[in-house]
N, C-alpha and C positions, 0 to 999 in steps of 0.2 A: 670211533674217535673222530672228530671234528676236525679240519683242518686249520691251522691257524690264521690261514686267510678268512674263512668262514666265521670264527672267531673277532676276529679284527671289524669285520663288515657288521654282523650281528651288533657289537659293541657302539659304532659310529651311528648307526642307526636307530639303537636307542636313547644314544646321546644329543642326535639331531631331536629327536621326540620330546626328550626332555626339557631342550632348551628352547623350542618353538610355545610347548605347554607355557615353560616360567615365561616368555617373554608377552605371550595374550593374558595371564593376571593383571591386575590392578590399574586396569587403566579405563576412565571413565571416557563417557562417548561425549560429542559436542551437541548442542543444541542448533536454532535457524541460526544463531547470532554468531557462532562458533565459539562457543564458552562451552568448557568442560561442566559436566551436566548428571548429577545422579539422581535418578527420578524412578520414584516406586509409587506404582498404582495398585493398592491392595484391596480385593472385595470381602468382605465381612457381611453379610445377607442377616445375620442374628444378632447384629447390635445395630441399638437405634439410632438416629441420627445426634441426640441429646444426651446420650450416653458417650457417644464415640468424642463429643465435645468437652463432653466431662473429664473422658479417659484424657482428653489432649493439652485441657489444663493442668491436670495433674503429671502427664510429660513432662511438659514447659517447666513445672515447677521443679522437680527432680532434676532436670537442668539447669537452675537460674543463675551460677556463677560463669557456664559457657555461652548459655543461648539468651540476649536480649529479646523479647520483644517488643512492638512497635506499640506504642500506646492505641493504637487503632483496631485493635484486635476485634475481635465479632466473634459469635458462636457457630461459624462453618468455617472462617478463615482465619487464620494464624500465619503473620510473618515477621521476620526477626532478624537479626545477625547472631552469627555464631562465630566460634573461635577454637580451633583443634591445635593442641600443640603438638609438635613434629617432635619427633625423638629420635638419639642414636644407642639403640641397645649393644652392651658387647657382655655378653655371661652373667645376664642380671644387675651390670652397673651400667647406667646409662647418663644420658645426658638431654636436656632438650637441645636440638638445631635450629627450630622457627616456630613460626606459628602460623596457620593457614588461618586467615578470615574468609568468610563467606556469607550469604544470604539464603534463609530458612524460609520453604513455605509449605504451610502444611491447609489443603482445602477439604472440607469435608461433605460429602451428599450420603444421600441416604442408601446404605450398604455398601458404600465404600470411601474410600481416602488416598490423597494424591500427595505424596511428601517429593517437595523438590529442592536440592541444597546446590548453590549454582554461585559463578563468582566468585571464584577463589582468589585470593590472593595471598603471596608466602612473605613472610620478612623475618629473613634468617636471622639468629640470635648470633652474640660474639662476647666475648668475657671482659665485663668492665674492672675495672683497677681493683676491685674488692673480690673478685673470682664468681661473682655472681654474672647469668647471664641474662642480657637484655636484651630487645630487640635494636636492630640496627637503622637509620632512617629511613634507608632504601627496601621498598618492597615493590614488589612484580606481579603482574598477573600470572598466573597458571598457563597460559595460553603463548606468552611469549617464548621464542624459540632458545633452547637454552644456552645452545654452543654446545663445541666440542669439549671444554675441559668441565663444562658443568651437568652435561648431560647425567652421569652417572649419578649425583647429586639428586636433579629433576626424576628422574624415574622413582629414586625412593622416594621422595617427595610425592610422587602420585601416587604410588603403590600403598604410602601412608594414608592419606588422603582415602583414595575409595577403601581402604579396612576399615577408616573408621566411619566413614560414610554408610557402609553397609552393618555398620555396631550399631548406629545411631537409628536405622533401619531398623532392624532387629529389636533392640528395646521398644521403640514405636510400636511394631505390630504385638509385643507381647501385654503392653499397656492396653492396648487400642481392643483386643480381640475379648477383652472384660465384658462381661456382659449387665452385671452391675454396675449402677450408677456410682453410689458410693460405696465401695467395696470399707467394711468394716476391722480392723485388722484384729487380729486373738489375741484378747486379755489375757494375759497370763496370769494364774494364781500364785502370790507371794510364797516363798519355802516358808514352811511350817516350820517354825522356831522351839524346839525343848529346852526350858531351863532347868529339869529334872536330870539330865544325862550331858556329860559333858567328859 
């Protein structure tokens, strides 16, 4: 049998490892300007450059509500601005707590692409007199020190932004790995209708 002291030490050790693993997730690295940045370079040697360009256009078309491209887009570089809605979920029921605006750039070369999400600006939401959540007039950069009172909210926002950035990158990777320039959706045959049996 184990002594009570061994049980306590083992549980403390596991608890410390759990906290250290939890605290290391959800933080974006900073770039040379000191801005939090999500950067991903993906190599796709089997996909041609023109196919990747068509895939990128399809990706941005799918995200047209949350990402607005600059009109100066080319075939190998796409720049724009995006918005993610920060939310608080409690057992399936949630409400938006704010929004994070960011700059997105996607650059394509032969056999690889680079995705950058940076310049995150967080605008909190508040309820208006009609019960709707609307943005407040004050926006802050994600790099601004949160202070003692807002540190927990800042950490939640950072974790949410990091998770959403990873989701965007995974969706882009799925679309960009397509090797056909214009994939045709499968045409479904309409169900046969029988007028004799009913």
